[in-house]
LOBADO-579086 format. One record per residue (C-alpha): x, y, z. Coordinates in steps of 0.2 Angstrom, whole numbers, padded with zeros to 4 digits, always signed. Each point is the difference from the previous one (the first is absolute). Layout:
N
XYZ;...
//
This chain:
475
+0569+0674+0647;-0008-0006+0016;+0003-0016+0009;+0009-0013-0010;-0008-0017-0001;+0007-0017-0005;-0015-0005-0011;-0013+0011-0008;-0015-0010-0006;-0012+0009-0012;-0017-0008+0003;-0008-0011+0013;-0009-0014-0010;+0005-0018-0001;+0018+0003-0005;+0003+0016+0010;-0007-0008+0016;+0009-0016-0002;+0017+0008-0004;-0003+0012+0015;-0003-0015+0011;+0015-0009-0006;+0012+0014+0002;-0007+0007+0016;+0003-0017+0009;+0018+0001-0006;+0002+0017+0010;+0000+0011-0015;-0006+0018+0002;-0015-0001-0012;-0011+0014-0006;-0017-0005-0009;-0008+0013-0010;-0018-0002-0005;-0009+0012-0012;-0017-0003+0008;-0007+0000+0017;-0005-0014+0012;-0018-0006-0004;-0014+0005+0012;-0006-0013+0012;-0018+0006+0001;-0007-0014-0011;-0001+0010-0016;+0013-0012-0008;-0013-0014+0000;-0014+0011-0007;-0006-0006-0017;-0006+0018-0005;+0016+0009+0004;+0012-0014-0005;-0008-0007-0016;-0012+0012-0007;+0008+0016+0005;+0018-0006+0000;+0004+0012+0014;+0017-0007+0005;+0007-0002-0018;+0012+0011-0008;-0007+0013-0012;+0017+0002-0010;-0004+0001-0018;+0010-0009-0013;+0001-0002-0019;-0002-0017-0009;+0010-0004-0015;-0013+0009-0011;+0001+0016+0010;-0017-0003+0009;-0001+0005+0019;-0004-0013+0013;+0002-0002+0019;+0009-0016+0005;-0007-0009+0016;+0015+0005+0011;+0000+0003+0018;+0011+0012+0010;-0001-0004+0018;+0010-0009+0013;+0002-0018-0005;-0004+0004-0018;-0010-0012-0010;+0002-0014+0013;-0013+0009+0011;-0013-0004-0014;+0006-0016-0008;-0009-0016+0001;+0013-0008+0011;+0003-0015-0012;+0019-0003+0003;+0006-0013-0012;+0018-0006-0005;+0005+0001-0018;+0004-0017-0007;+0018-0005-0003;-0002+0000-0019;-0006+0018+0001;+0017+0006+0005;+0006-0007-0017;-0001+0007-0018;-0015-0005-0011;+0005+0007-0017;-0015-0007-0009;-0011+0009+0012;+0010+0016+0001;+0006-0002+0018;+0017+0006+0006;+0010-0010+0013;+0004+0006+0018;+0018+0002+0005;-0004-0012+0015;-0008-0017+0001;-0015-0005+0011;+0012-0008+0013;+0008+0018+0003;-0017+0007+0005;-0007-0015+0009;+0006+0004+0017;-0007+0017-0001;-0016-0006-0006;-0001-0010+0015;+0005+0015+0011;-0013+0011-0008;-0014-0014+0002;+0005-0001+0019;+0000+0019+0002;-0017+0002-0008;-0008-0015+0008;-0005-0008-0017;-0013-0014+0002;-0013-0010-0009;-0019+0000+0003;-0013-0013-0003;-0010+0001-0016;-0017+0006+0004;-0016-0009-0005;-0006+0010-0015;+0017+0000-0008;+0003-0018+0003;-0017-0004-0008;+0005+0010-0016;+0018-0008-0001;-0008-0017+0001;-0010+0004-0016;+0015+0006-0010;+0008-0013-0011;+0016-0009+0004;+0011+0011-0010;+0000+0013+0014;+0011-0004+0015;-0002+0009+0016;+0013+0003+0014;-0002+0010+0016;+0004+0018-0001;+0012+0007+0013;-0007+0016+0008;+0008+0013+0012;-0016+0000+0010;-0003-0003+0019;-0008-0016+0004;-0014+0009+0009;-0005+0011-0015;-0013-0013-0005;-0010+0004+0016;-0001+0019-0004;-0012-0001-0014;+0002+0018-0006;+0019-0001-0001;-0001-0018-0008;-0010+0007-0014;+0010+0016-0002;+0019-0004+0001;+0003-0002-0019;+0002+0018-0006;-0003+0008+0017;+0012+0005+0014;-0003-0010+0016;-0007+0010+0015;+0005-0013+0013;+0016-0006-0006;-0007-0016-0006;+0010+0001-0017;+0019-0001+0001;+0008+0014-0010;+0016+0011-0001;-0006+0010+0015;-0007-0013+0012;+0013-0014-0004;+0016+0009-0003;+0000+0019+0005;-0009-0003+0016;+0014-0012+0005;+0014+0014-0002;-0010+0016+0003;+0006+0002+0018;+0019-0004-0003;+0011+0016+0003;+0009-0003-0017;-0016+0001-0010;-0008+0016-0006;-0016+0000-0010;-0007+0016-0008;-0017+0000-0009;-0006+0014-0011;+0018+0001-0007;+0001-0001-0018;+0017-0003-0008;+0002+0012-0015;+0018-0004-0005;+0015-0011+0003;+0016+0010+0005;+0017-0003-0008;+0015-0003+0010;+0012+0015-0004;+0015-0011+0004;-0005-0016-0010;-0008+0002-0018;-0009-0017+0003;-0005+0003+0018;-0017+0006+0007;+0002+0012+0014;-0018-0001+0006;-0017+0007-0005;-0010+0016-0001;-0016+0001+0010;-0009+0016-0006;+0014+0013+0003;+0009-0011+0013;+0016-0010-0004;+0001-0016+0010;+0017-0009-0001;+0003-0019+0001;+0014-0012-0003;-0012-0010-0011;-0017+0002-0008;-0013-0013-0004;-0014+0003-0012;-0017-0008+0005;-0012+0012-0007;-0008-0013-0012;+0002-0004-0018;-0009+0016-0007;+0010+0012+0011;+0018-0007+0004;+0005+0001-0018;-0006+0018-0001;+0012+0005+0014;+0014-0010-0007;-0002+0006-0018;+0000+0018+0006;+0016-0003+0010;+0009-0008-0015;-0005+0014-0011;+0005+0014+0012;+0017-0007+0003;+0004-0005-0018;+0001-0019+0005;-0015-0003-0012;+0013+0001-0014;+0014-0009+0010;-0009-0015+0007;-0006-0015-0011;-0014-0004+0013;-0007+0018-0002;-0008-0005-0017;-0010-0013+0009;-0007+0011+0014;-0019-0001-0001;-0001-0014-0013;-0007-0017+0001;-0015+0006+0009;-0012-0015+0005;-0017+0000+0008;-0007-0018-0002;-0014-0002-0013;-0015+0001+0011;-0019-0004-0002;-0013-0001+0014;-0014-0013-0003;-0017+0000+0009;-0009-0016+0001;-0018+0000+0005;-0010-0013+0009;-0018-0002+0006;+0004+0001+0019;+0008+0015+0010;+0017-0004+0004;+0004-0001+0019;+0019-0003-0001;+0010+0013+0009;+0018+0000-0005;-0003-0008-0017;+0019+0002-0005;+0006-0017+0006;+0006-0009-0016;+0011+0002-0015;-0006-0009-0016;+0011-0005-0015;-0001-0010-0015;+0014-0009-0009;-0004+0007-0017;+0004+0018+0007;+0017-0001+0009;+0001+0019+0002;-0017+0003+0007;-0010-0002+0016;-0017+0003+0007;-0004+0006+0018;-0017+0005+0007;-0003+0018+0004;-0001+0003+0019;-0015+0011-0003;-0018-0001+0008;-0015+0004-0010;+0000+0018+0004;+0017+0002-0009;-0004-0012-0014;-0015+0011-0005;+0012+0014-0003;+0008-0010-0014;-0016-0002-0010;-0005+0013-0014;-0005+0017+0007;-0016+0000-0010;-0008-0013+0011;-0012+0006+0013;+0008+0000+0018;-0012-0013+0007;+0003-0012-0015;+0019+0002+0002;-0001-0003+0018;-0010-0016-0003;+0011-0006-0013;+0016+0003+0011;-0008-0010+0014;-0002-0015-0012;+0018+0002-0008;+0017-0007+0003;+0015+0009-0006;+0016-0006-0008;+0016+0008-0005;+0008-0007-0015;+0019+0004-0002;+0013-0004-0013;+0018+0004+0001;+0005+0015-0011;+0014-0001-0012;+0015+0012-0001;+0001+0013-0013;+0011+0015+0000;-0014+0011-0008;-0011-0003+0016;+0007+0014+0010;-0001+0014+0013;+0006+0017-0007;+0004+0015+0011;-0011+0015-0002;+0009+0014-0011;-0002+0018+0002;-0012-0002+0015;-0012-0011-0009;-0008-0017+0005;+0011-0015+0002;-0004-0013-0014;-0004-0019+0001;+0002-0007-0017;-0007-0017+0000;-0008-0012-0013;-0003-0018+0005;+0001-0004-0019;+0019+0002+0001;+0001-0016+0009;-0011-0011-0011;+0003-0017+0008;-0006+0007+0017;-0015+0008-0008;-0005-0015-0009;+0001-0011+0015;-0010+0012+0010;-0014+0000-0012;-0001-0018-0002;+0001-0002+0019;-0014+0012+0003;-0011-0009-0013;+0004-0017+0007;-0004+0005+0018;-0017+0008-0005;-0005-0015-0010;+0004-0011+0015;-0011+0011+0011;-0014-0001-0013;+0001-0019+0000;+0000+0000+0019;-0017+0009-0001;+0007+0018+0004;-0004+0013-0013;+0014+0014+0001;+0006+0016-0007;+0018+0006-0002;+0008+0017+0002;+0018+0004-0005;+0010+0010+0012;+0006+0016-0009;+0017+0008+0001;-0005+0010+0015;+0000-0016+0010;+0018+0000+0005;-0001-0011+0016;+0013-0012-0007;+0011+0013-0009;+0018-0006-0001;+0016-0001-0011;+0005+0018-0004;+0017-0002+0009;+0003-0018-0005;+0013-0011+0009;+0013-0008-0011;+0018-0004-0002;+0002+0010-0016;+0001+0019+0002;-0005+0002-0018;-0017-0009+0003;-0004+0003+0018;+0001+0014+0014;+0005-0009+0016;+0011-0015+0004;-0003-0015+0010;+0003+0009+0016;-0012+0014-0005;+0013+0013-0003;-0002+0011-0016;+0013-0005-0013;+0014+0013+0000;-0005+0009+0017;+0008-0003+0016;-0013+0002+0013;-0017+0000-0008;-0011-0015+0002;-0018-0005-0005;-0011-0010+0011;-0018+0001-0008;-0009-0009-0014;+0008+0010-0013;+0015-0013+0001;-0011-0015-0005;+0007-0007-0016;-0015-0011-0002;-0017+0003+0008;-0005-0019+0001;-0017-0006+0000;-0004+0005+0018;-0001+0016+0011;+0017+0008+0002;-0001+0006+0018;+0009-0014+0009;+0014+0000-0013;+0002+0019+0003;+0001-0003+0019;+0013-0014-0002;+0011+0009-0013;+0001+0015+0012;+0004-0011+0015;+0014-0008-0011;+0007+0017-0005;+0000+0006+0018;+0009-0016+0006;+0013+0002-0014;+0003+0018+0004;+0003-0004+0018;+0012-0013-0004;+0010+0011-0012;-0001+0017+0009;-0002+0017-0008;+0005+0004-0017;+0010-0015-0004;
//
């Protein structure tokens, strides 16, 4: 083995970057391993043709669904992970969303909101989270909705000056910023530590396996990158909810721990993704709003659901319309449309899971929303109610369900909990039964809540890093 690190972090997205930031500032020797490369800075990450229509920056890895059909999840392997492409909506989970909701099929967290609150605040400060004024077209539409729909400002990790850059303002949601006007794992976290002598960042370095400690049956000695063994006192998984469980499951199987550790049976289970529907509302006038994504809508009758506008301009909204429409008509309709993203918290079911590929085949994502009937019922009622409200407000609309391939909010496959028989990591992010393996990505989320998970992943990773620094290595 080569140089020995204090902490090896597998992945550079929200969790990996936040953990690296926290550990590096403690003086730890940190190695960050990213499977992908840094994104180009030539403007191509803002190009609708390349990003949306051709999906040029997405992973091409093929998976199987529960019925054995192949599909390609919308994953990104690049420095900063999905944060480079997210919509920058950074919301806190509500205090009650850390508690169990048995009727809804929601598991409890092993921590309470108060435990994460200071790290929420730290993440918000690091990412420069702010609110923006509601623009005229959206304001007019909201004023026409009935009183059941309550709005609140949507906190966004965007630079204040983005509103003055029309192209970036209309292309931040689902695009990677070319001018650093959207705060993400790279610009807000990795850039702060990249020049430190105790930090090493390697891109194009796919981790293929975890390495066992020959002196400790329940210790991890490092990772394998291609044919290279890299050793470390501690390993932190941050490869994402689809990929971290594959590395862990493979390790547990190879070492025989899959039969010895109760938590091993839960690896890959409780996959959650939010129930998601896009709604396009049409009006007689072209929309001139730029950011659009400035409010969060909710209704008391749907406690597990929220609506937020899509931060898409007309050129992007036109790509959501049926493909049989002539291009000029699609562009015209897109210019007269306002997009909304409706999401409902997913329930937890052990049958919704990621499975490791066997015999060199495709990995499998076995998921069926019908397994969590309370969530599915609320989402259907929620979508129907919001569409009726839009029609009543004079906005005809259409809806499109986000398919399984839409994995932007994937979480839950290494769920945190106090009971090793029902969870994989403990309240400090350590894998139950292992001495020095921690998880800092969205796979730990015991609940997905009714809002985007990114801020919670940042905060969880900052908390784990702070705790590790306080306790030292392998305690």
